[in-house]
C-alpha beads as a LAMMPS data file, in Angstrom:
LAMMPS data file: protein, C-alpha beads

344 atoms
343 bonds

1 atom types
1 bond types

-500.0 500.0 xlo xhi
-500.0 500.0 ylo yhi
-500.0 500.0 zlo zhi

Masses

1 110.0

Atoms # bond

1 1 1 -0.280 0.058 0.040
2 1 1 1.485 2.729 -1.345
3 1 1 0.945 6.010 0.508
4 1 1 1.407 9.732 -0.513
5 1 1 3.558 11.739 1.969
6 1 1 1.613 13.954 4.603
7 1 1 -1.831 12.072 3.518
8 1 1 -2.255 9.543 6.069
9 1 1 -5.757 8.801 7.103
10 1 1 -7.124 7.651 10.508
11 1 1 -7.167 4.327 10.827
12 1 1 -4.416 3.257 8.923
13 1 1 -1.955 1.628 10.657
14 1 1 1.181 2.860 12.083
15 1 1 4.035 0.376 12.665
16 1 1 6.243 1.998 15.924
17 1 1 9.968 -0.246 15.960
18 1 1 11.046 -1.360 19.903
19 1 1 7.718 -0.804 20.774
20 1 1 8.197 -1.548 24.287
21 1 1 11.086 1.258 24.638
22 1 1 10.665 4.351 26.868
23 1 1 9.942 6.938 23.734
24 1 1 7.881 4.235 21.946
25 1 1 5.170 3.724 24.834
26 1 1 4.174 7.369 24.484
27 1 1 4.196 7.375 20.778
28 1 1 1.918 4.051 20.438
29 1 1 -0.633 5.513 23.663
30 1 1 -0.615 8.910 21.029
31 1 1 -1.381 6.741 17.704
32 1 1 -4.361 4.868 19.317
33 1 1 -5.946 7.759 21.285
34 1 1 -6.072 9.405 17.510
35 1 1 -7.398 6.509 15.544
36 1 1 -4.938 4.774 14.348
37 1 1 -4.140 0.709 13.963
38 1 1 -0.330 0.715 15.999
39 1 1 1.478 -2.178 15.373
40 1 1 4.936 -2.722 17.016
41 1 1 8.226 -4.524 16.420
42 1 1 9.123 -6.461 20.086
43 1 1 12.610 -8.527 20.877
44 1 1 10.468 -10.215 22.879
45 1 1 6.182 -11.103 21.960
46 1 1 6.233 -11.665 25.845
47 1 1 6.033 -7.968 26.355
48 1 1 2.975 -7.221 24.605
49 1 1 0.857 -7.829 27.717
50 1 1 2.582 -6.110 29.878
51 1 1 2.509 -3.085 27.287
52 1 1 -1.153 -2.946 26.660
53 1 1 -1.474 -3.222 30.445
54 1 1 0.609 -0.587 31.134
55 1 1 -1.068 2.022 28.573
56 1 1 -4.262 0.744 29.737
57 1 1 -5.298 -0.515 26.283
58 1 1 -8.616 -2.576 25.399
59 1 1 -7.264 -5.905 24.494
60 1 1 -5.716 -6.838 21.137
61 1 1 -5.468 -2.721 20.992
62 1 1 -2.248 -3.524 18.776
63 1 1 -0.584 -6.068 17.103
64 1 1 3.254 -6.943 16.736
65 1 1 5.834 -8.722 15.759
66 1 1 9.421 -10.000 17.112
67 1 1 11.571 -8.231 15.005
68 1 1 15.907 -7.512 16.146
69 1 1 17.996 -4.575 14.464
70 1 1 20.307 -7.586 14.277
71 1 1 18.780 -9.664 11.870
72 1 1 16.553 -9.657 8.822
73 1 1 13.521 -12.230 10.241
74 1 1 9.872 -10.348 10.198
75 1 1 10.577 -6.682 9.012
76 1 1 9.108 -7.457 5.961
77 1 1 6.185 -8.357 7.336
78 1 1 5.935 -5.755 9.751
79 1 1 5.727 -2.785 7.842
80 1 1 3.207 -4.792 5.020
81 1 1 0.004 -2.926 5.084
82 1 1 1.818 0.531 6.835
83 1 1 1.336 3.811 5.753
84 1 1 4.077 5.142 8.026
85 1 1 6.709 3.816 10.222
86 1 1 8.273 5.312 13.321
87 1 1 11.371 3.991 13.935
88 1 1 12.386 5.061 17.679
89 1 1 14.745 1.343 17.990
90 1 1 17.754 1.931 18.718
91 1 1 20.759 0.257 20.720
92 1 1 21.324 2.546 24.207
93 1 1 23.242 0.419 26.934
94 1 1 23.947 1.477 30.183
95 1 1 27.987 1.278 29.383
96 1 1 29.648 2.623 26.414
97 1 1 31.313 -0.840 24.801
98 1 1 34.739 -0.601 24.544
99 1 1 34.484 -2.037 20.938
100 1 1 32.158 0.889 19.347
101 1 1 30.636 -1.605 16.331
102 1 1 28.389 -3.001 19.487
103 1 1 26.460 -0.066 19.071
104 1 1 27.258 0.664 15.291
105 1 1 26.249 -1.931 14.064
106 1 1 22.861 -2.670 14.837
107 1 1 22.152 1.358 15.087
108 1 1 23.206 1.288 10.889
109 1 1 22.080 -2.036 9.883
110 1 1 18.903 -1.656 12.039
111 1 1 18.062 1.432 10.822
112 1 1 18.582 0.268 6.940
113 1 1 16.544 -2.738 7.341
114 1 1 13.650 -1.151 8.402
115 1 1 13.735 1.220 5.598
116 1 1 14.667 -1.603 3.107
117 1 1 11.502 -2.564 4.321
118 1 1 9.328 0.290 4.025
119 1 1 10.990 0.567 0.311
120 1 1 9.632 -2.866 -0.893
121 1 1 6.064 -2.278 1.068
122 1 1 5.562 1.190 -0.355
123 1 1 5.392 2.923 3.032
124 1 1 5.720 6.472 2.083
125 1 1 6.830 8.117 5.623
126 1 1 9.132 7.373 7.674
127 1 1 10.078 9.458 10.873
128 1 1 13.711 8.037 12.283
129 1 1 14.746 8.852 15.985
130 1 1 18.076 10.321 16.083
131 1 1 19.848 12.419 18.714
132 1 1 21.092 15.433 19.689
133 1 1 24.551 13.379 19.691
134 1 1 24.416 13.184 15.619
135 1 1 24.291 17.322 15.745
136 1 1 26.740 17.690 18.389
137 1 1 28.334 15.043 20.032
138 1 1 32.511 15.037 19.940
139 1 1 34.315 16.919 22.387
140 1 1 34.757 20.181 21.348
141 1 1 33.580 23.147 23.590
142 1 1 32.206 26.053 22.094
143 1 1 29.783 28.321 23.917
144 1 1 29.214 30.771 21.930
145 1 1 27.724 28.470 19.168
146 1 1 24.226 27.385 18.542
147 1 1 23.496 24.635 17.027
148 1 1 20.795 23.780 14.371
149 1 1 19.886 21.388 12.179
150 1 1 22.502 22.278 9.493
151 1 1 25.072 20.796 12.285
152 1 1 26.439 17.351 12.342
153 1 1 28.809 15.230 14.844
154 1 1 32.463 14.531 12.757
155 1 1 33.136 11.126 12.983
156 1 1 36.628 12.336 12.364
157 1 1 36.457 13.205 16.292
158 1 1 37.335 11.457 19.126
159 1 1 33.487 9.958 19.893
160 1 1 31.887 7.875 22.478
161 1 1 30.107 4.510 20.807
162 1 1 27.164 6.023 21.018
163 1 1 27.695 9.191 19.479
164 1 1 29.394 7.062 16.721
165 1 1 26.170 5.102 16.172
166 1 1 23.824 8.005 15.979
167 1 1 25.976 10.005 13.673
168 1 1 26.108 6.880 11.270
169 1 1 22.655 5.301 11.414
170 1 1 21.012 8.661 10.647
171 1 1 23.556 9.745 7.920
172 1 1 22.836 5.876 6.511
173 1 1 18.895 6.912 6.826
174 1 1 19.811 10.175 4.492
175 1 1 21.506 8.245 2.231
176 1 1 18.677 6.037 2.098
177 1 1 15.898 8.607 1.463
178 1 1 18.044 10.194 -1.091
179 1 1 18.974 6.611 -3.260
180 1 1 15.083 6.047 -2.884
181 1 1 12.931 9.272 -3.554
182 1 1 9.773 7.554 -2.931
183 1 1 10.366 7.258 0.937
184 1 1 9.741 10.836 2.479
185 1 1 11.974 10.906 5.836
186 1 1 11.880 13.290 8.387
187 1 1 14.233 13.050 11.633
188 1 1 13.513 13.726 14.978
189 1 1 16.609 14.681 17.121
190 1 1 16.040 14.871 20.683
191 1 1 18.457 15.447 23.557
192 1 1 18.181 13.848 27.225
193 1 1 14.669 12.564 27.132
194 1 1 12.693 13.345 30.817
195 1 1 9.465 13.171 31.614
196 1 1 6.592 10.366 33.200
197 1 1 7.399 6.874 33.143
198 1 1 4.745 4.721 31.462
199 1 1 6.132 1.430 32.722
200 1 1 8.670 -0.832 31.668
201 1 1 12.492 -1.215 32.270
202 1 1 13.884 2.338 32.987
203 1 1 15.844 4.544 30.101
204 1 1 19.036 6.241 30.781
205 1 1 17.514 9.423 31.824
206 1 1 15.493 7.103 34.019
207 1 1 18.305 5.396 35.397
208 1 1 19.853 8.565 36.356
209 1 1 16.887 10.288 38.256
210 1 1 16.871 6.823 40.149
211 1 1 20.376 7.151 41.344
212 1 1 20.137 10.505 42.838
213 1 1 16.815 9.825 44.464
214 1 1 18.584 6.544 46.038
215 1 1 21.678 9.012 47.070
216 1 1 23.868 5.803 46.251
217 1 1 26.361 7.975 44.675
218 1 1 28.372 11.033 46.303
219 1 1 27.782 13.612 43.799
220 1 1 27.716 14.197 39.813
221 1 1 30.122 15.161 37.488
222 1 1 30.580 18.647 35.997
223 1 1 28.650 18.152 32.699
224 1 1 25.415 19.282 31.076
225 1 1 22.898 17.980 28.822
226 1 1 19.890 19.625 26.850
227 1 1 17.009 18.479 28.492
228 1 1 13.328 17.540 26.424
229 1 1 10.420 15.884 27.659
230 1 1 8.795 12.610 26.030
231 1 1 5.682 13.669 25.504
232 1 1 6.974 16.699 23.478
233 1 1 9.263 14.032 21.485
234 1 1 6.862 11.433 21.025
235 1 1 3.823 14.636 19.783
236 1 1 6.591 15.808 17.278
237 1 1 7.106 12.272 15.802
238 1 1 3.580 12.177 14.978
239 1 1 3.433 15.546 14.158
240 1 1 6.202 15.156 11.157
241 1 1 4.706 12.338 10.205
242 1 1 1.304 14.555 9.647
243 1 1 2.731 17.260 8.072
244 1 1 4.113 17.189 4.066
245 1 1 6.612 19.897 4.961
246 1 1 8.410 17.934 7.278
247 1 1 9.854 15.625 4.164
248 1 1 13.224 15.829 4.078
249 1 1 13.710 18.198 7.770
250 1 1 15.496 17.324 10.866
251 1 1 14.201 18.674 14.059
252 1 1 16.040 19.603 17.032
253 1 1 14.069 18.724 20.164
254 1 1 16.080 19.923 22.862
255 1 1 16.405 22.725 25.230
256 1 1 19.422 24.315 25.948
257 1 1 21.248 22.164 28.827
258 1 1 21.182 21.823 32.258
259 1 1 24.001 21.416 34.411
260 1 1 23.590 17.565 35.965
261 1 1 23.846 19.431 39.578
262 1 1 20.939 21.487 38.633
263 1 1 19.225 18.125 37.995
264 1 1 20.519 17.412 41.110
265 1 1 19.590 20.819 43.053
266 1 1 15.583 20.974 41.475
267 1 1 15.070 16.723 42.595
268 1 1 16.624 18.070 46.246
269 1 1 14.649 21.014 46.788
270 1 1 11.683 18.409 46.442
271 1 1 12.383 15.612 47.516
272 1 1 14.482 16.141 50.393
273 1 1 11.733 17.106 52.634
274 1 1 10.361 14.128 51.733
275 1 1 13.430 11.530 53.231
276 1 1 15.378 10.884 49.786
277 1 1 19.353 11.791 50.202
278 1 1 19.921 13.385 46.883
279 1 1 23.941 13.878 46.744
280 1 1 23.996 17.817 45.470
281 1 1 27.930 18.194 45.466
282 1 1 29.355 18.429 42.202
283 1 1 32.845 16.493 42.131
284 1 1 36.126 17.493 40.747
285 1 1 36.733 17.223 37.442
286 1 1 40.121 15.355 38.324
287 1 1 38.153 13.016 40.753
288 1 1 35.974 12.212 37.818
289 1 1 38.983 11.681 35.938
290 1 1 41.145 9.483 37.718
291 1 1 37.800 7.401 38.758
292 1 1 37.237 7.057 34.666
293 1 1 40.473 5.041 34.613
294 1 1 38.192 1.839 36.165
295 1 1 34.588 3.189 35.694
296 1 1 32.335 3.140 32.033
297 1 1 29.998 5.453 33.037
298 1 1 32.830 7.864 34.740
299 1 1 34.438 6.928 31.217
300 1 1 31.853 8.393 29.304
301 1 1 31.030 11.666 31.855
302 1 1 34.870 12.199 31.424
303 1 1 34.811 12.930 28.007
304 1 1 32.077 15.606 28.086
305 1 1 33.675 17.180 31.073
306 1 1 32.833 21.318 30.892
307 1 1 30.932 21.295 27.281
308 1 1 27.336 23.201 26.676
309 1 1 26.137 23.441 24.191
310 1 1 23.089 25.777 23.248
311 1 1 20.729 25.269 20.557
312 1 1 18.411 26.321 18.338
313 1 1 14.381 24.321 18.347
314 1 1 12.417 27.038 16.986
315 1 1 11.533 24.377 14.133
316 1 1 10.195 21.738 16.200
317 1 1 8.380 24.457 17.979
318 1 1 6.701 25.538 14.444
319 1 1 6.166 22.345 13.392
320 1 1 3.945 21.191 17.149
321 1 1 2.562 25.181 17.013
322 1 1 3.355 25.818 20.816
323 1 1 6.460 26.141 23.519
324 1 1 8.055 22.698 24.515
325 1 1 7.638 21.526 28.379
326 1 1 9.973 23.232 30.742
327 1 1 13.046 21.005 31.215
328 1 1 11.789 21.082 35.148
329 1 1 8.679 20.235 34.421
330 1 1 10.164 16.753 32.582
331 1 1 12.508 16.517 35.491
332 1 1 9.614 16.188 38.157
333 1 1 7.528 14.710 36.364
334 1 1 9.892 11.658 35.679
335 1 1 11.214 11.854 39.317
336 1 1 7.701 11.247 40.300
337 1 1 6.495 8.561 38.163
338 1 1 9.552 6.634 39.393
339 1 1 8.634 7.390 43.160
340 1 1 5.013 6.234 42.634
341 1 1 5.968 2.702 41.254
342 1 1 8.507 2.186 43.181
343 1 1 11.851 1.953 41.329
344 1 1 14.407 3.551 43.921

Bonds

1 1 1 2
2 1 2 3
3 1 3 4
4 1 4 5
5 1 5 6
6 1 6 7
7 1 7 8
8 1 8 9
9 1 9 10
10 1 10 11
11 1 11 12
12 1 12 13
13 1 13 14
14 1 14 15
15 1 15 16
16 1 16 17
17 1 17 18
18 1 18 19
19 1 19 20
20 1 20 21
21 1 21 22
22 1 22 23
23 1 23 24
24 1 24 25
25 1 25 26
26 1 26 27
27 1 27 28
28 1 28 29
29 1 29 30
30 1 30 31
31 1 31 32
32 1 32 33
33 1 33 34
34 1 34 35
35 1 35 36
36 1 36 37
37 1 37 38
38 1 38 39
39 1 39 40
40 1 40 41
41 1 41 42
42 1 42 43
43 1 43 44
44 1 44 45
45 1 45 46
46 1 46 47
47 1 47 48
48 1 48 49
49 1 49 50
50 1 50 51
51 1 51 52
52 1 52 53
53 1 53 54
54 1 54 55
55 1 55 56
56 1 56 57
57 1 57 58
58 1 58 59
59 1 59 60
60 1 60 61
61 1 61 62
62 1 62 63
63 1 63 64
64 1 64 65
65 1 65 66
66 1 66 67
67 1 67 68
68 1 68 69
69 1 69 70
70 1 70 71
71 1 71 72
72 1 72 73
73 1 73 74
74 1 74 75
75 1 75 76
76 1 76 77
77 1 77 78
78 1 78 79
79 1 79 80
80 1 80 81
81 1 81 82
82 1 82 83
83 1 83 84
84 1 84 85
85 1 85 86
86 1 86 87
87 1 87 88
88 1 88 89
89 1 89 90
90 1 90 91
91 1 91 92
92 1 92 93
93 1 93 94
94 1 94 95
95 1 95 96
96 1 96 97
97 1 97 98
98 1 98 99
99 1 99 100
100 1 100 101
101 1 101 102
102 1 102 103
103 1 103 104
104 1 104 105
105 1 105 106
106 1 106 107
107 1 107 108
108 1 108 109
109 1 109 110
110 1 110 111
111 1 111 112
112 1 112 113
113 1 113 114
114 1 114 115
115 1 115 116
116 1 116 117
117 1 117 118
118 1 118 119
119 1 119 120
120 1 120 121
121 1 121 122
122 1 122 123
123 1 123 124
124 1 124 125
125 1 125 126
126 1 126 127
127 1 127 128
128 1 128 129
129 1 129 130
130 1 130 131
131 1 131 132
132 1 132 133
133 1 133 134
134 1 134 135
135 1 135 136
136 1 136 137
137 1 137 138
138 1 138 139
139 1 139 140
140 1 140 141
141 1 141 142
142 1 142 143
143 1 143 144
144 1 144 145
145 1 145 146
146 1 146 147
147 1 147 148
148 1 148 149
149 1 149 150
150 1 150 151
151 1 151 152
152 1 152 153
153 1 153 154
154 1 154 155
155 1 155 156
156 1 156 157
157 1 157 158
158 1 158 159
159 1 159 160
160 1 160 161
161 1 161 162
162 1 162 163
163 1 163 164
164 1 164 165
165 1 165 166
166 1 166 167
167 1 167 168
168 1 168 169
169 1 169 170
170 1 170 171
171 1 171 172
172 1 172 173
173 1 173 174
174 1 174 175
175 1 175 176
176 1 176 177
177 1 177 178
178 1 178 179
179 1 179 180
180 1 180 181
181 1 181 182
182 1 182 183
183 1 183 184
184 1 184 185
185 1 185 186
186 1 186 187
187 1 187 188
188 1 188 189
189 1 189 190
190 1 190 191
191 1 191 192
192 1 192 193
193 1 193 194
194 1 194 195
195 1 195 196
196 1 196 197
197 1 197 198
198 1 198 199
199 1 199 200
200 1 200 201
201 1 201 202
202 1 202 203
203 1 203 204
204 1 204 205
205 1 205 206
206 1 206 207
207 1 207 208
208 1 208 209
209 1 209 210
210 1 210 211
211 1 211 212
212 1 212 213
213 1 213 214
214 1 214 215
215 1 215 216
216 1 216 217
217 1 217 218
218 1 218 219
219 1 219 220
220 1 220 221
221 1 221 222
222 1 222 223
223 1 223 224
224 1 224 225
225 1 225 226
226 1 226 227
227 1 227 228
228 1 228 229
229 1 229 230
230 1 230 231
231 1 231 232
232 1 232 233
233 1 233 234
234 1 234 235
235 1 235 236
236 1 236 237
237 1 237 238
238 1 238 239
239 1 239 240
240 1 240 241
241 1 241 242
242 1 242 243
243 1 243 244
244 1 244 245
245 1 245 246
246 1 246 247
247 1 247 248
248 1 248 249
249 1 249 250
250 1 250 251
251 1 251 252
252 1 252 253
253 1 253 254
254 1 254 255
255 1 255 256
256 1 256 257
257 1 257 258
258 1 258 259
259 1 259 260
260 1 260 261
261 1 261 262
262 1 262 263
263 1 263 264
264 1 264 265
265 1 265 266
266 1 266 267
267 1 267 268
268 1 268 269
269 1 269 270
270 1 270 271
271 1 271 272
272 1 272 273
273 1 273 274
274 1 274 275
275 1 275 276
276 1 276 277
277 1 277 278
278 1 278 279
279 1 279 280
280 1 280 281
281 1 281 282
282 1 282 283
283 1 283 284
284 1 284 285
285 1 285 286
286 1 286 287
287 1 287 288
288 1 288 289
289 1 289 290
290 1 290 291
291 1 291 292
292 1 292 293
293 1 293 294
294 1 294 295
295 1 295 296
296 1 296 297
297 1 297 298
298 1 298 299
299 1 299 300
300 1 300 301
301 1 301 302
302 1 302 303
303 1 303 304
304 1 304 305
305 1 305 306
306 1 306 307
307 1 307 308
308 1 308 309
309 1 309 310
310 1 310 311
311 1 311 312
312 1 312 313
313 1 313 314
314 1 314 315
315 1 315 316
316 1 316 317
317 1 317 318
318 1 318 319
319 1 319 320
320 1 320 321
321 1 321 322
322 1 322 323
323 1 323 324
324 1 324 325
325 1 325 326
326 1 326 327
327 1 327 328
328 1 328 329
329 1 329 330
330 1 330 331
331 1 331 332
332 1 332 333
333 1 333 334
334 1 334 335
335 1 335 336
336 1 336 337
337 1 337 338
338 1 338 339
339 1 339 340
340 1 340 341
341 1 341 342
342 1 342 343
343 1 343 344
């Protein structure tokens, strides 16, 4: 079924890859609420029952196929009959692997598997979840620069495996779209995604909030990251899917960066009175660099010490027709849901 880009009718089938993920759950919930038939890919079909229950959907409200970014099985069937694909699935480990290919291979090859399935089945719209790491990754620190959708992470720099995987996967997607003009590709580039958690395992940002609320860390490194609410990111994917003018465009979906210690102090102000031991000490850079010699988590932080990135998110504001949810609201919404679900 070939659907002209932008002309996606209510009731059409939309495929969401990685359907059990933090962002994908919000995308699925919104698509169902807007009358679309939703199909998801899962690595384990036993996740389907929990997903339907957590999202409070009727039985059989969504369908699922088992698909892996690492192999070709069932991607053609997953894309068959779909009007659009929202490709959220991407590897994001708790710790950066020593071998970048552990992330690069599934990110790039998985994206191409999705796009080949779209092309083979006449799927006219594909929305890819990329990252700000594909725009402003690397170690360069230019406080005066404002990053826009025209910027790309330089693959010649020393990059974390995750930064490299997201950049290469998005590059591969745009090359495929250039070679297959029947595919209308749009890309969403979010910062660190916070906001309410709809069940499932915690995301990397959720683990940061959980660790702070649990008080199991002595302090935080001097790093910053752009914050965005998951509800804005989900809405941006769907808006790009429905807007013909979004074809061929990237959208930065991120507010300017916050220091991690600012996040800690925000949490402390709200949760220390409730008995949570939130650390608010900023660790010296030297201590972080020494710790990076033995800790993969600190090794990743050491690559970004002291770096701030400013961004221009006007394009996504125009796409959504509104302002983005404030960073403080996104962080506190995530903390609230983690606390209420007993994840600490």
